[in-house]
N, C-alpha and C positions, 0 to 999 in steps of 0.2 A: 220608725219614729225614734228620735234620739232623745234620751233623757238627760237634759242639761243640768248639771249640778254645780253651775257657776253663776255669778252675777257680775254685771259690769261694775267698774270702780265708781265710787260715789263722787259726784261733782256738786259743789255748793251752788244752788240756783241763784243766790243773792250775792255771792262773791265776797261776803264779809263775815261769814260764819253765823249770821243771824238766823233766827227761826222765822217761820212763816207769819208769826204775829209781831215781828219786829223786835222781839226780845233776844237777849244773848244769854249764854250760860253754858254749864257743863252738859255734855251729851249723855244719853242714856246707855250707850253701848260701850263706852270706854275705848273706842277705836278711832275717834276723830270724826264720827258721823253724828248727825243730830237725830234725836228720837223722833222729831217732827218730820224731818225731810229725808231721813235715810231710807234706803230700800229695805225690804223685809230681811230678817236675819238669814244667814246662810243656811242651807240645808246640811244634813249630816254628810260626813265623808263615807264613800265606799272604801272599805278598809281591807287590807291584806291580812290573812290569817296564816301565812306561810312562814312568818318569822318564828324564832325559837320561843318556847314556853316560858312562863314566869315563875316556875317552880311550885305552883300550887297544885299541879297535876303531874302524875308520873310520866305522861306522854305529851309530846307537842300535838295539840289538837288542831286538825285541819278543818277550818270552817268555811272557807271561800277561796276563790281564785285569787292569785296575787294581784290585787287591784291597787292602783295608785290612788291616793286621796285626791279626789277631783276638785276639792276646795282646799286651798293652801292658806292656813292660818285664819283666825277670826271667825271660825265656825261657831254657830250657836248650838246649844244643846237642844235635844227634842223638847225638853220642858220649856225652854225659852220660846221656841217656835210656837208651841201649843198656847202659851200665855198670850203671845202677840196677837193671835188670831181668834182667841176664844170668846171675846165679847164679855158681857157682864155676868155670864153664867146663870142667869135667871131662867126658870121654867115655870110653866103653869101646871099645877096638879089638877088634872081633870079626870083621872082614872078612878072608877068606883070599885066596890068589892068584887063585882062580877068580872070586871076587866082584869083585876089583879089575879083572880083565880084562874082565868083563862090563860093569862101570860104564864103563870106558874106551871100550868099543865103543859103548855107548849114547850116551855123550857125543859121540863122533865122528859117529854117525848124526844126533843132534839138531843138531849144528853144521852138517852138510851140508844138512839140511832147512831150517834158518833162512837159510842162504846162498841157497838156491833161492828162498825167499820174498822176500828182499831184492832179488834180481836181477829178480824178476817185478814188484815194486811200484815200484822206484826210478824207472823212466821216467815214472810218473804223479805224481811229486813235483816241485814247482818252488820257487823262491825268489822272493818278492814284494819288490820294492824300491820305496821311496817317497823321492823327492828333493824336499824342501820348501825354502822360502826361508830358513828359520832352522835346520832340522835335517833329517836323513835317518833313515829307518827301514828295518828289514829283518825279514821274517818268512818263513813257509813257506806253501805252498799245495798243493791236491790238484786234479789235472786231472779235470774232469767230462765234458768233450766233446772230440772230436778237433779241433774248430775253435778251441780255446784258452780255453774257459770254465773258470775256476779258482775254487775255493772257498778262502777263508781266514778268519781272525778279523777282525771289524770293527775291533778295537783296533789291528790291524796297519796299517790304511790310514786311521785316523781322523784322524791329524795333518794330512792333506791334502798335496798336492804332485803332482809328476809320477810316474806309476806305470809300472813296467816289470816284466817277468817273465823270470827266468833259467831256462831249460829244463835238463833233466837232461843234455843233450848240450853244454851250455856256451853256447848261443846266448842272447842277451838281446834281447827284443822289446818294443815299446811296448804299453801296456795301459791300460785305463780301468776305474774302478769303475762297475758298472752297477746294483747293488742292494745294500742293507744291511739288517740286522736287528740293532738295538742290544740288544734284549731277550735274544737268544740269542748275541750276540757273533759273528755270522757275516756274511760279505759275499761277493758274487760279483764277480770281476774278469775282464774279457774281454781276452785277448791278441789283438793284431791282426796280420793278414798271415801267419797260421800255419795249417797243416793237418797232419793225420796224427799228432796226439798220441795217446798211450795213455790212455784214461779209466780211472780207478780203479773197482774194483767194491766195493759196500758190503754189509756183513753186516747182521744184525738183532740187536736187543737180546736176544731169547730164545736166541741162540746163544752168549751170553757168560756165563761163570761165574767166580767167584773161584778163582784158581789157574791159569787159562788162561795159556799162554805168549803174549806179545805183543811186537811190534817197534814202536818209535817212529821215525818218519822226519822229517827236517827239516834245518835249518841252525843248530844250536846255536852260539852265540858266532860266528855268521857262517860256520861251517865247513859248507859246502853238501855235500849227499849223505851226511850222517851217518845211521847206523842204530844204534839201541841196543836191547837186549832186556831183558825182565823178565816179570812176571806181572801179571794183574789182581789187585790187592790188596784191593779193596772195591768195592761197587756203591752207587749211589744217594746219592752225597755231595752236600752243599750248601755252597757257599762264597759269601761276601759280596763284592761289587764296590764297596761303598761306597754306590752309588746304587741298586743292584738286587742280586738274588741269582741265581746260576746253580744250578740244582738237578738232581738225577738224574744227576750226573756219574759217570764211571768213575774209579776211583783206580788208579794203577799205580806200580810201583817201577822201571819202565824209565826210565833217565836222561833227563830232559827239562830243558832249560836255555833261557836267553834265545836267541830265534831259532827255537825249535821251534813257536811259536804258529802255528796254522793247518795244521800238518803232520798226518800220519796216524798213528793208532794202529791196528795191523793184527794180525789173528789169523794162525795158522799156515797157513791156507788162502789167505792173501793178500787177505782181505777187510778193508776199512776198517770198524773197529768203533767208532771215535771220532775226533774232531778235537781235537788237543792245545790246551789253552787256558790252563792255569795250573800253577804249582808252589808248593810250600811251601819256605821256607828256614829256617835255624836262627835267624836274627834279622833285624831290619830293615836291617842294614848289609850283609847277604850277599845274593848273587844265584845261588848255585850250588845244584844239586839235592841234596836230602837223602833222596831216594828216595820222595817223595810228589808225584806229578804227577796232573793231572786232565784228563779229556777229555770233550767233549760226545758223548753216545752216538749211535750210527748212526741209530736210529729218529727221534730229534729232528732230526738233521742232514738226513736225506732229506725229512722233512716241511717243514722251513724252506726247503730248496733249491727244492722245488716252488713254494712261495709266492713266493720271490725270482725265479724264472724267469718267473713270470707278470708280475711288476713290470717285469722287464727286457725283455720282449717288446713 
């Protein structure tokens, strides 16, 4: 299934710029379309995080594949889209004291459960550092073997330079890129002089459903050891990287930002169900999450890893 992030050009159904009620006047969007007759606002852009940093962080943070903005100009922010479809926002308060107490108890149990998952998976998440001659880069990675074989996105390491891996315990060890797959945007990095790491466990695609709770692990904005939560919001998404397309992706509303690339998307059993690869943003000048992140699904990842391990051996 292709995720279309475009809309057809607006055409005036009346040919005279009038509204459906016969009136004329300024439009609501400021782009020549009528608030009554215009199609819904444009969705967010899928944005590239491979350009240079803006000086707020010491490293260029790699957050997603080099994706072209699929909507050129006129895009509406997530807030505008939400307002357009939200309705009047009224609700009916029908929950009593007993229901409130039950919900509070469920929320506490859920929070405790997610904390246990975070504690289980965090030792298997690393930060991948690239120090190049002209720039540095930072992304995330997932431990595949106890001897330091790490999986990350190819775009995290593609700029070239000296590679190192920062472990969950704070140690930084030298590493080298041993195999890459540009088609699926995956790469293997071998940390050297290390043993006893905790490999991640991988799930399968048939265990994933829309609405499942997930956790995203990585180093967003360079903040290592970060965990965010959300749900799987869609399956089988396709996004364009400009030169190729990544398809079959998981979509999630777990907050993913620059630096999450190569990190894990994990289910409540602690299994990696995807590798974070890209996010959508409100416009081409923004880099923050708007609740649309994408991950390479586990079956694709495990298949590619087997091929890459063959190349690396």
